Biopython code that builds the backbone (N, CA, C, O; Angstrom):
import numpy as np
from Bio.PDB.StructureBuilder import StructureBuilder

atoms = [
    (1, "MET", "N", (-7.430, -1.705, -5.452)),
    (1, "MET", "CA", (-6.990, -0.331, -5.643)),
    (1, "MET", "C", (-6.842, 0.355, -4.284)),
    (1, "MET", "O", (-7.737, 0.282, -3.442)),
    (2, "THR", "N", (-5.730, 1.006, -4.085)),
    (2, "THR", "CA", (-5.466, 1.706, -2.834)),
    (2, "THR", "C", (-6.043, 3.108, -2.901)),
    (2, "THR", "O", (-5.846, 3.836, -3.874)),
    (3, "MET", "N", (-6.752, 3.467, -1.859)),
    (3, "MET", "CA", (-7.315, 4.808, -1.800)),
    (3, "MET", "C", (-6.230, 5.771, -1.333)),
    (3, "MET", "O", (-5.541, 5.514, -0.347)),
    (4, "GLN", "N", (-6.088, 6.867, -2.040)),
    (4, "GLN", "CA", (-5.155, 7.894, -1.636)),
    (4, "GLN", "C", (-5.846, 8.809, -0.630)),
    (4, "GLN", "O", (-7.027, 9.125, -0.769)),
    (5, "TYR", "N", (-5.108, 9.221, 0.364)),
    (5, "TYR", "CA", (-5.626, 10.163, 1.353)),
    (5, "TYR", "C", (-5.032, 11.535, 1.064)),
    (5, "TYR", "O", (-3.866, 11.645, 0.685)),
    (6, "THR", "N", (-5.822, 12.560, 1.239)),
    (6, "THR", "CA", (-5.365, 13.921, 1.034)),
    (6, "THR", "C", (-5.690, 14.723, 2.292)),
    (6, "THR", "O", (-6.596, 14.382, 3.052)),
    (7, "ALA", "N", (-4.933, 15.786, 2.489)),
    (7, "ALA", "CA", (-5.206, 16.651, 3.638)),
    (7, "ALA", "C", (-5.921, 17.896, 3.136)),
    (7, "ALA", "O", (-5.467, 18.479, 2.152)),
    (8, "PRO", "N", (-6.983, 18.326, 3.736)),
    (8, "PRO", "CA", (-7.722, 17.632, 4.793)),
    (8, "PRO", "C", (-8.520, 16.469, 4.201)),
    (8, "PRO", "O", (-8.847, 16.452, 3.014)),
    (9, "LEU", "N", (-8.820, 15.507, 5.060)),
    (9, "LEU", "CA", (-9.550, 14.323, 4.619)),
    (9, "LEU", "C", (-10.996, 14.674, 4.268)),
    (9, "LEU", "O", (-11.643, 15.467, 4.952)),
    (10, "THR", "N", (-11.480, 14.073, 3.200)),
    (10, "THR", "CA", (-12.884, 14.215, 2.847)),
    (10, "THR", "C", (-13.702, 13.292, 3.744)),
    (10, "THR", "O", (-13.144, 12.444, 4.440)),
    (11, "ALA", "N", (-15.001, 13.453, 3.726)),
    (11, "ALA", "CA", (-15.876, 12.586, 4.528)),
    (11, "ALA", "C", (-15.698, 11.118, 4.121)),
    (11, "ALA", "O", (-15.671, 10.238, 4.981)),
    (12, "ASP", "N", (-15.576, 10.852, 2.819)),
    (12, "ASP", "CA", (-15.365, 9.480, 2.356)),
    (12, "ASP", "C", (-14.031, 8.924, 2.850)),
    (12, "ASP", "O", (-13.945, 7.756, 3.227)),
    (13, "GLN", "N", (-12.995, 9.754, 2.848)),
    (13, "GLN", "CA", (-11.684, 9.318, 3.315)),
    (13, "GLN", "C", (-11.687, 9.053, 4.819)),
    (13, "GLN", "O", (-11.045, 8.110, 5.281)),
    (14, "VAL", "N", (-12.395, 9.865, 5.575)),
    (14, "VAL", "CA", (-12.512, 9.648, 7.018)),
    (14, "VAL", "C", (-13.172, 8.289, 7.275)),
    (14, "VAL", "O", (-12.723, 7.521, 8.126)),
    (15, "GLN", "N", (-14.240, 8.006, 6.530)),
    (15, "GLN", "CA", (-14.926, 6.720, 6.670)),
    (15, "GLN", "C", (-13.986, 5.573, 6.318)),
    (15, "GLN", "O", (-13.924, 4.579, 7.042)),
    (16, "ARG", "N", (-13.258, 5.700, 5.221)),
    (16, "ARG", "CA", (-12.339, 4.646, 4.785)),
    (16, "ARG", "C", (-11.203, 4.470, 5.791)),
    (16, "ARG", "O", (-10.819, 3.340, 6.095)),
    (17, "LEU", "N", (-10.666, 5.566, 6.305)),
    (17, "LEU", "CA", (-9.599, 5.490, 7.304)),
    (17, "LEU", "C", (-10.103, 4.780, 8.554)),
    (17, "LEU", "O", (-9.401, 3.941, 9.119)),
    (18, "GLY", "N", (-11.315, 5.111, 8.987)),
    (18, "GLY", "CA", (-11.899, 4.428, 10.140)),
    (18, "GLY", "C", (-12.034, 2.934, 9.895)),
    (18, "GLY", "O", (-11.742, 2.125, 10.777)),
    (19, "ASP", "N", (-12.479, 2.567, 8.694)),
    (19, "ASP", "CA", (-12.593, 1.149, 8.345)),
    (19, "ASP", "C", (-11.221, 0.476, 8.347)),
    (19, "ASP", "O", (-11.064, -0.621, 8.883)),
    (20, "ASP", "N", (-10.230, 1.136, 7.746)),
    (20, "ASP", "CA", (-8.879, 0.569, 7.680)),
    (20, "ASP", "C", (-8.293, 0.378, 9.079)),
    (20, "ASP", "O", (-7.735, -0.676, 9.385)),
    (21, "VAL", "N", (-8.420, 1.396, 9.921)),
    (21, "VAL", "CA", (-7.873, 1.309, 11.281)),
    (21, "VAL", "C", (-8.638, 0.254, 12.087)),
    (21, "VAL", "O", (-8.040, -0.464, 12.888)),
    (22, "GLY", "N", (-9.932, 0.158, 11.883)),
    (22, "GLY", "CA", (-10.713, -0.888, 12.545)),
    (22, "GLY", "C", (-10.216, -2.278, 12.180)),
    (22, "GLY", "O", (-10.127, -3.157, 13.038)),
    (23, "ARG", "N", (-9.893, -2.477, 10.905)),
    (23, "ARG", "CA", (-9.351, -3.777, 10.482)),
    (23, "ARG", "C", (-7.976, -4.020, 11.092)),
    (23, "ARG", "O", (-7.672, -5.139, 11.508)),
    (24, "ILE", "N", (-7.148, -2.993, 11.149)),
    (24, "ILE", "CA", (-5.824, -3.135, 11.760)),
    (24, "ILE", "C", (-5.971, -3.582, 13.209)),
    (24, "ILE", "O", (-5.291, -4.512, 13.642)),
    (25, "VAL", "N", (-6.848, -2.929, 13.959)),
    (25, "VAL", "CA", (-7.082, -3.253, 15.368)),
    (25, "VAL", "C", (-7.599, -4.692, 15.504)),
    (25, "VAL", "O", (-7.126, -5.449, 16.352)),
    (26, "ALA", "N", (-8.564, -5.057, 14.670)),
    (26, "ALA", "CA", (-9.151, -6.397, 14.758)),
    (26, "ALA", "C", (-8.122, -7.471, 14.437)),
    (26, "ALA", "O", (-8.016, -8.459, 15.163)),
    (27, "PHE", "N", (-7.362, -7.292, 13.362)),
    (27, "PHE", "CA", (-6.346, -8.282, 12.998)),
    (27, "PHE", "C", (-5.262, -8.382, 14.064)),
    (27, "PHE", "O", (-4.778, -9.474, 14.363)),
    (28, "THR", "N", (-4.883, -7.248, 14.632)),
    (28, "THR", "CA", (-3.850, -7.248, 15.674)),
    (28, "THR", "C", (-4.342, -7.983, 16.913)),
    (28, "THR", "O", (-3.605, -8.784, 17.487)),
    (29, "ALA", "N", (-5.566, -7.725, 17.330)),
    (29, "ALA", "CA", (-6.127, -8.407, 18.508)),
    (29, "ALA", "C", (-6.230, -9.912, 18.261)),
    (29, "ALA", "O", (-5.898, -10.710, 19.138)),
    (30, "ARG", "N", (-6.683, -10.298, 17.083)),
    (30, "ARG", "CA", (-6.797, -11.731, 16.785)),
    (30, "ARG", "C", (-5.431, -12.399, 16.725)),
    (30, "ARG", "O", (-5.274, -13.533, 17.177)),
    (31, "ALA", "N", (-4.436, -11.699, 16.166)),
    (31, "ALA", "CA", (-3.087, -12.270, 16.089)),
    (31, "ALA", "C", (-2.516, -12.498, 17.488)),
    (31, "ALA", "O", (-1.926, -13.544, 17.756)),
    (32, "LEU", "N", (-2.689, -11.534, 18.366)),
    (32, "LEU", "CA", (-2.207, -11.704, 19.741)),
    (32, "LEU", "C", (-2.940, -12.843, 20.445)),
    (32, "LEU", "O", (-2.327, -13.628, 21.169)),
    (33, "ASN", "N", (-4.250, -12.932, 20.231)),
    (33, "ASN", "CA", (-5.035, -13.997, 20.851)),
    (33, "ASN", "C", (-4.631, -15.373, 20.335)),
    (33, "ASN", "O", (-4.597, -16.333, 21.106)),
    (34, "ARG", "N", (-4.324, -15.484, 19.051)),
    (34, "ARG", "CA", (-3.868, -16.778, 18.511)),
    (34, "ARG", "C", (-2.540, -17.193, 19.126)),
    (34, "ARG", "O", (-2.331, -18.366, 19.437)),
    (35, "GLU", "N", (-1.658, -16.239, 19.298)),
    (35, "GLU", "CA", (-0.336, -16.527, 19.869)),
    (35, "GLU", "C", (-0.419, -16.754, 21.379)),
    (35, "GLU", "O", (0.297, -17.591, 21.929)),
    (36, "TYR", "N", (-1.285, -16.012, 22.032)),
    (36, "TYR", "CA", (-1.445, -16.082, 23.483)),
    (36, "TYR", "C", (-2.932, -16.234, 23.795)),
    (36, "TYR", "O", (-3.601, -15.242, 24.088)),
    (37, "PRO", "N", (-3.463, -17.461, 23.738)),
    (37, "PRO", "CA", (-4.911, -17.687, 23.889)),
    (37, "PRO", "C", (-5.503, -17.184, 25.200)),
    (37, "PRO", "O", (-6.711, -16.960, 25.279)),
    (38, "HIS", "N", (-4.680, -17.001, 26.229)),
    (38, "HIS", "CA", (-5.214, -16.504, 27.501)),
    (38, "HIS", "C", (-5.579, -15.018, 27.422)),
    (38, "HIS", "O", (-6.236, -14.496, 28.323)),
    (39, "LEU", "N", (-5.162, -14.341, 26.363)),
    (39, "LEU", "CA", (-5.525, -12.936, 26.185)),
    (39, "LEU", "C", (-6.882, -12.864, 25.483)),
    (39, "LEU", "O", (-7.024, -13.337, 24.355)),
    (40, "ALA", "N", (-7.848, -12.291, 26.129)),
    (40, "ALA", "CA", (-9.199, -12.206, 25.580)),
    (40, "ALA", "C", (-9.250, -11.170, 24.459)),
    (40, "ALA", "O", (-8.827, -10.028, 24.640)),
    (41, "VAL", "N", (-9.767, -11.573, 23.312)),
    (41, "VAL", "CA", (-9.875, -10.673, 22.166)),
    (41, "VAL", "C", (-10.663, -9.428, 22.545)),
    (41, "VAL", "O", (-10.293, -8.318, 22.161)),
    (42, "GLU", "N", (-11.745, -9.604, 23.294)),
    (42, "GLU", "CA", (-12.587, -8.466, 23.659)),
    (42, "GLU", "C", (-11.816, -7.427, 24.471)),
    (42, "GLU", "O", (-11.971, -6.225, 24.258)),
    (43, "ARG", "N", (-10.986, -7.896, 25.399)),
    (43, "ARG", "CA", (-10.201, -6.951, 26.215)),
    (43, "ARG", "C", (-9.133, -6.267, 25.382)),
    (43, "ARG", "O", (-8.846, -5.087, 25.579)),
    (44, "LEU", "N", (-8.540, -7.013, 24.444)),
    (44, "LEU", "CA", (-7.548, -6.406, 23.563)),
    (44, "LEU", "C", (-8.200, -5.323, 22.700)),
    (44, "LEU", "O", (-7.673, -4.217, 22.574)),
    (45, "VAL", "N", (-9.344, -5.652, 22.110)),
    (45, "VAL", "CA", (-10.047, -4.674, 21.283)),
    (45, "VAL", "C", (-10.424, -3.455, 22.114)),
    (45, "VAL", "O", (-10.317, -2.324, 21.640)),
    (46, "GLU", "N", (-10.860, -3.675, 23.333)),
    (46, "GLU", "CA", (-11.195, -2.557, 24.220)),
    (46, "GLU", "C", (-9.979, -1.658, 24.439)),
    (46, "GLU", "O", (-10.093, -0.433, 24.396)),
    (47, "SER", "N", (-8.825, -2.264, 24.673)),
    (47, "SER", "CA", (-7.592, -1.491, 24.865)),
    (47, "SER", "C", (-7.173, -0.780, 23.589)),
    (47, "SER", "O", (-6.720, 0.364, 23.626)),
    (48, "PHE", "N", (-7.327, -1.463, 22.461)),
    (48, "PHE", "CA", (-6.857, -0.925, 21.187)),
    (48, "PHE", "C", (-7.790, 0.119, 20.592)),
    (48, "PHE", "O", (-7.420, 0.806, 19.639)),
    (49, "THR", "N", (-9.003, 0.250, 21.142)),
    (49, "THR", "CA", (-9.938, 1.233, 20.586)),
    (49, "THR", "C", (-10.100, 2.471, 21.463)),
    (49, "THR", "O", (-11.044, 3.240, 21.286)),
    (50, "LEU", "N", (-9.195, 2.661, 22.393)),
    (50, "LEU", "CA", (-9.172, 3.927, 23.120)),
    (50, "LEU", "C", (-8.871, 5.039, 22.113)),
    (50, "LEU", "O", (-8.066, 4.835, 21.203)),
    (51, "PRO", "N", (-9.491, 6.199, 22.254)),
    (51, "PRO", "CA", (-9.287, 7.266, 21.265)),
    (51, "PRO", "C", (-7.810, 7.580, 20.994)),
    (51, "PRO", "O", (-7.425, 7.774, 19.840)),
    (52, "SER", "N", (-6.996, 7.632, 22.021)),
    (52, "SER", "CA", (-5.585, 7.961, 21.818)),
    (52, "SER", "C", (-4.869, 6.872, 21.019)),
    (52, "SER", "O", (-3.996, 7.176, 20.205)),
    (53, "VAL", "N", (-5.226, 5.627, 21.240)),
    (53, "VAL", "CA", (-4.605, 4.516, 20.516)),
    (53, "VAL", "C", (-5.035, 4.539, 19.053)),
    (53, "VAL", "O", (-4.216, 4.332, 18.157)),
    (54, "LEU", "N", (-6.312, 4.788, 18.813)),
    (54, "LEU", "CA", (-6.802, 4.865, 17.440)),
    (54, "LEU", "C", (-6.128, 6.007, 16.680)),
    (54, "LEU", "O", (-5.788, 5.865, 15.506)),
    (55, "GLU", "N", (-5.939, 7.133, 17.357)),
    (55, "GLU", "CA", (-5.299, 8.279, 16.718)),
    (55, "GLU", "C", (-3.850, 7.963, 16.330)),
    (55, "GLU", "O", (-3.411, 8.290, 15.228)),
    (56, "VAL", "N", (-3.123, 7.331, 17.235)),
    (56, "VAL", "CA", (-1.731, 6.974, 16.942)),
    (56, "VAL", "C", (-1.675, 5.944, 15.816)),
    (56, "VAL", "O", (-0.846, 6.058, 14.912)),
    (57, "THR", "N", (-2.542, 4.951, 15.865)),
    (57, "THR", "CA", (-2.555, 3.905, 14.836)),
    (57, "THR", "C", (-2.890, 4.507, 13.475)),
    (57, "THR", "O", (-2.246, 4.181, 12.477)),
    (58, "ALA", "N", (-3.888, 5.379, 13.426)),
    (58, "ALA", "CA", (-4.244, 6.040, 12.168)),
    (58, "ALA", "C", (-3.080, 6.886, 11.655)),
    (58, "ALA", "O", (-2.791, 6.889, 10.458)),
    (59, "GLY", "N", (-2.425, 7.591, 12.546)),
    (59, "GLY", "CA", (-1.279, 8.416, 12.154)),
    (59, "GLY", "C", (-0.145, 7.591, 11.586)),
    (59, "GLY", "O", (0.472, 7.975, 10.592)),
    (60, "ARG", "N", (0.131, 6.457, 12.214)),
    (60, "ARG", "CA", (1.195, 5.574, 11.711)),
    (60, "ARG", "C", (0.831, 4.998, 10.347)),
    (60, "ARG", "O", (1.674, 4.913, 9.453)),
    (61, "TYR", "N", (-0.423, 4.607, 10.197)),
    (61, "TYR", "CA", (-0.897, 4.051, 8.935)),
    (61, "TYR", "C", (-0.775, 5.097, 7.821)),
    (61, "TYR", "O", (-0.248, 4.807, 6.747)),
    (62, "LEU", "N", (-1.262, 6.305, 8.083)),
    (62, "LEU", "CA", (-1.181, 7.363, 7.076)),
    (62, "LEU", "C", (0.264, 7.733, 6.755)),
    (62, "LEU", "O", (0.596, 7.975, 5.595)),
    (63, "ALA", "N", (1.124, 7.778, 7.767)),
    (63, "ALA", "CA", (2.532, 8.118, 7.537)),
    (63, "ALA", "C", (3.198, 7.079, 6.635)),
    (63, "ALA", "O", (3.982, 7.429, 5.752)),
    (64, "ALA", "N", (2.885, 5.804, 6.859)),
    (64, "ALA", "CA", (3.463, 4.755, 6.016)),
    (64, "ALA", "C", (2.947, 4.877, 4.580)),
    (64, "ALA", "O", (3.707, 4.690, 3.630)),
    (65, "LEU", "N", (1.668, 5.188, 4.420)),
    (65, "LEU", "CA", (1.120, 5.388, 3.074)),
    (65, "LEU", "C", (1.805, 6.564, 2.383)),
    (65, "LEU", "O", (2.120, 6.504, 1.195)),
    (66, "GLU", "N", (2.029, 7.634, 3.144)),
    (66, "GLU", "CA", (2.690, 8.819, 2.574)),
    (66, "GLU", "C", (4.115, 8.512, 2.133)),
    (66, "GLU", "O", (4.626, 9.134, 1.202)),
    (67, "ARG", "N", (4.762, 7.551, 2.802)),
    (67, "ARG", "CA", (6.116, 7.150, 2.431)),
    (67, "ARG", "C", (6.108, 6.194, 1.231)),
    (67, "ARG", "O", (7.166, 5.762, 0.772)),
    (68, "GLY", "N", (4.920, 5.867, 0.731)),
    (68, "GLY", "CA", (4.835, 5.026, -0.452)),
    (68, "GLY", "C", (4.555, 3.562, -0.190)),
    (68, "GLY", "O", (4.589, 2.759, -1.123)),
    (69, "ALA", "N", (4.279, 3.191, 1.045)),
    (69, "ALA", "CA", (3.966, 1.792, 1.362)),
    (69, "ALA", "C", (2.614, 1.425, 0.762)),
    (69, "ALA", "O", (1.741, 2.277, 0.599)),
    (70, "THR", "N", (2.456, 0.158, 0.440)),
    (70, "THR", "CA", (1.140, -0.309, 0.024)),
    (70, "THR", "C", (0.223, -0.290, 1.239)),
    (70, "THR", "O", (0.690, -0.210, 2.375)),
    (71, "ALA", "N", (-1.079, -0.362, 1.000)),
    (71, "ALA", "CA", (-2.026, -0.368, 2.118)),
    (71, "ALA", "C", (-1.758, -1.556, 3.039)),
    (71, "ALA", "O", (-1.825, -1.419, 4.261)),
    (72, "GLY", "N", (-1.457, -2.713, 2.465)),
    (72, "GLY", "CA", (-1.172, -3.895, 3.283)),
    (72, "GLY", "C", (0.080, -3.737, 4.123)),
    (72, "GLY", "O", (0.088, -4.084, 5.304)),
    (73, "ASP", "N", (1.145, -3.211, 3.516)),
    (73, "ASP", "CA", (2.380, -2.987, 4.261)),
    (73, "ASP", "C", (2.185, -1.935, 5.344)),
    (73, "ASP", "O", (2.686, -2.085, 6.459)),
    (74, "ALA", "N", (1.458, -0.871, 5.017)),
    (74, "ALA", "CA", (1.207, 0.186, 5.996)),
    (74, "ALA", "C", (0.393, -0.349, 7.171)),
    (74, "ALA", "O", (0.658, -0.014, 8.326)),
    (75, "ALA", "N", (-0.596, -1.179, 6.867)),
    (75, "ALA", "CA", (-1.409, -1.786, 7.931)),
    (75, "ALA", "C", (-0.560, -2.713, 8.788)),
    (75, "ALA", "O", (-0.676, -2.706, 10.013)),
    (76, "GLY", "N", (0.286, -3.505, 8.159)),
    (76, "GLY", "CA", (1.161, -4.406, 8.916)),
    (76, "GLY", "C", (2.105, -3.644, 9.822)),
    (76, "GLY", "O", (2.323, -4.036, 10.968)),
    (77, "TRP", "N", (2.665, -2.559, 9.316)),
    (77, "TRP", "CA", (3.578, -1.756, 10.118)),
    (77, "TRP", "C", (2.841, -1.126, 11.303)),
    (77, "TRP", "O", (3.345, -1.126, 12.426)),
    (78, "ALA", "N", (1.649, -0.590, 11.044)),
    (78, "ALA", "CA", (0.864, 0.029, 12.122)),
    (78, "ALA", "C", (0.447, -1.015, 13.153)),
    (78, "ALA", "O", (0.468, -0.737, 14.352)),
    (79, "GLY", "N", (0.071, -2.209, 12.707)),
    (79, "GLY", "CA", (-0.309, -3.285, 13.625)),
    (79, "GLY", "C", (0.865, -3.751, 14.476)),
    (79, "GLY", "O", (0.720, -3.979, 15.677)),
    (80, "ALA", "N", (2.034, -3.893, 13.843)),
    (80, "ALA", "CA", (3.227, -4.302, 14.591)),
    (80, "ALA", "C", (3.599, -3.256, 15.635)),
    (80, "ALA", "O", (3.988, -3.599, 16.751)),
    (81, "ALA", "N", (3.481, -1.986, 15.276)),
    (81, "ALA", "CA", (3.766, -0.916, 16.234)),
    (81, "ALA", "C", (2.768, -0.940, 17.384)),
    (81, "ALA", "O", (3.129, -0.675, 18.531)),
    (82, "LEU", "N", (1.514, -1.255, 17.076)),
    (82, "LEU", "CA", (0.483, -1.365, 18.110)),
    (82, "LEU", "C", (0.842, -2.476, 19.102)),
    (82, "LEU", "O", (0.702, -2.299, 20.312)),
    (83, "ILE", "N", (1.298, -3.605, 18.593)),
    (83, "ILE", "CA", (1.702, -4.715, 19.467)),
    (83, "ILE", "C", (2.881, -4.293, 20.336)),
    (83, "ILE", "O", (2.891, -4.563, 21.537)),
    (84, "ARG", "N", (3.874, -3.633, 19.742)),
    (84, "ARG", "CA", (5.040, -3.199, 20.534)),
    (84, "ARG", "C", (4.622, -2.234, 21.637)),
    (84, "ARG", "O", (5.074, -2.356, 22.776)),
    (85, "ASP", "N", (3.763, -1.279, 21.305)),
    (85, "ASP", "CA", (3.293, -0.324, 22.317)),
    (85, "ASP", "C", (2.532, -1.032, 23.429)),
    (85, "ASP", "O", (2.729, -0.739, 24.608)),
    (86, "TRP", "N", (1.659, -1.969, 23.050)),
    (86, "TRP", "CA", (0.866, -2.709, 24.031)),
    (86, "TRP", "C", (1.784, -3.537, 24.942)),
    (86, "TRP", "O", (1.609, -3.549, 26.161)),
    (87, "ALA", "N", (2.755, -4.222, 24.344)),
    (87, "ALA", "CA", (3.671, -5.056, 25.132)),
    (87, "ALA", "C", (4.508, -4.196, 26.077)),
    (87, "ALA", "O", (4.730, -4.569, 27.229)),
    (88, "GLU", "N", (4.964, -3.062, 25.594)),
    (88, "GLU", "CA", (5.753, -2.162, 26.435)),
    (88, "GLU", "C", (4.923, -1.648, 27.608)),
    (88, "GLU", "O", (5.416, -1.577, 28.734)),
    (89, "ALA", "N", (3.671, -1.293, 27.352)),
    (89, "ALA", "CA", (2.796, -0.807, 28.424)),
    (89, "ALA", "C", (2.536, -1.901, 29.450)),
    (89, "ALA", "O", (2.517, -1.631, 30.651)),
    (90, "ARG", "N", (2.336, -3.135, 28.989)),
    (90, "ARG", "CA", (2.123, -4.247, 29.919)),
    (90, "ARG", "C", (3.364, -4.485, 30.766)),
    (90, "ARG", "O", (3.262, -4.708, 31.973)),
    (91, "LEU", "N", (4.532, -4.439, 30.140)),
    (91, "LEU", "CA", (5.778, -4.641, 30.871)),
    (91, "LEU", "C", (5.968, -3.553, 31.917)),
    (91, "LEU", "O", (6.347, -3.844, 33.051)),
    (92, "GLU", "N", (5.710, -2.311, 31.550)),
    (92, "GLU", "CA", (5.830, -1.211, 32.506)),
    (92, "GLU", "C", (4.855, -1.382, 33.661)),
    (92, "GLU", "O", (5.203, -1.119, 34.813)),
    (93, "ALA", "N", (3.641, -1.821, 33.361)),
    (93, "ALA", "CA", (2.647, -2.039, 34.415)),
    (93, "ALA", "C", (3.089, -3.156, 35.359)),
    (93, "ALA", "O", (2.939, -3.048, 36.576)),
    (94, "CYS", "N", (3.632, -4.224, 34.788)),
    (94, "CYS", "CA", (4.106, -5.329, 35.625)),
    (94, "CYS", "C", (5.284, -4.909, 36.484)),
    (94, "CYS", "O", (5.372, -5.285, 37.653)),
    (95, "GLU", "N", (6.183, -4.137, 35.913)),
    (95, "GLU", "CA", (7.336, -3.664, 36.685)),
    (95, "GLU", "C", (6.887, -2.729, 37.797)),
    (95, "GLU", "O", (7.455, -2.739, 38.889)),
    (96, "GLY", "N", (5.871, -1.925, 37.525)),
    (96, "GLY", "CA", (5.347, -1.019, 38.537)),
    (96, "GLY", "C", (4.737, -1.775, 39.700)),
    (96, "GLY", "O", (4.910, -1.382, 40.854)),
    (97, "VAL", "N", (4.027, -2.854, 39.412)),
    (97, "VAL", "CA", (3.425, -3.672, 40.455)),
    (97, "VAL", "C", (4.509, -4.392, 41.242)),
    (97, "VAL", "O", (4.458, -4.448, 42.471)),
    (98, "ALA", "N", (5.491, -4.944, 40.531)),
    (98, "ALA", "CA", (6.566, -5.697, 41.187)),
    (98, "ALA", "C", (7.433, -4.763, 42.040)),
    (98, "ALA", "O", (7.922, -5.150, 43.102)),
    (99, "GLY", "N", (7.616, -3.527, 41.557)),
    (99, "GLY", "CA", (8.438, -2.574, 42.287)),
    (99, "GLY", "C", (7.701, -1.884, 43.417)),
    (99, "GLY", "O", (8.321, -1.235, 44.260)),
    (100, "GLY", "N", (6.394, -2.016, 43.442)),
    (100, "GLY", "CA", (5.612, -1.427, 44.510)),
    (100, "GLY", "C", (5.349, 0.055, 44.367)),
    (100, "GLY", "O", (4.582, 0.615, 45.150)),
    (101, "ASN", "N", (5.967, 0.717, 43.379)),
    (101, "ASN", "CA", (5.784, 2.149, 43.159)),
    (101, "ASN", "C", (5.932, 2.964, 44.448)),
    (101, "ASN", "O", (5.190, 3.919, 44.676)),
    (102, "GLY", "N", (6.866, 2.588, 45.261)),
    (102, "GLY", "CA", (7.070, 3.278, 46.529)),
    (102, "GLY", "C", (7.994, 4.459, 46.438)),
    (102, "GLY", "O", (8.458, 4.959, 47.462)),
    (103, "ASP", "N", (8.277, 4.925, 45.225)),
    (103, "ASP", "CA", (9.212, 6.045, 45.074)),
    (103, "ASP", "C", (8.631, 7.331, 45.534)),
    (103, "ASP", "O", (9.295, 8.366, 45.471)),
]
sb = StructureBuilder()
sb.init_structure("model")
sb.init_model(0)
sb.init_chain("A")
sb.init_seg("    ")
for serial, (resi, resn, name, xyz) in enumerate(atoms, 1):
    if name == "N":
        sb.init_residue(resn, " ", resi, " ")
    sb.init_atom(name, np.array(xyz, "f"), 0.0, 1.0, " ", f" {name:<3s}", serial, name[0])
structure = sb.get_structure()
């Protein structure tokens, strides 16, 4: 059974949302580590649990649920977006190092 979220969130919903987002982060980190074993799960989880990242991931998850997605589909969409954001940030960081940031 999928839990419905309402605004404002109740204490139980906040707890459930935290659990859901925690699972999204954990599954995303493990998926990246399986595909790229040189990426340490612990470092990925550390990156993915920054407050700003958790807030964006929770927002994406809730937005997908509001659009009628199942909890699994919403989690998958939020996880995929997390990977895209992480990959984009890594690419930008690498380009910055390669370019020397001498602007």
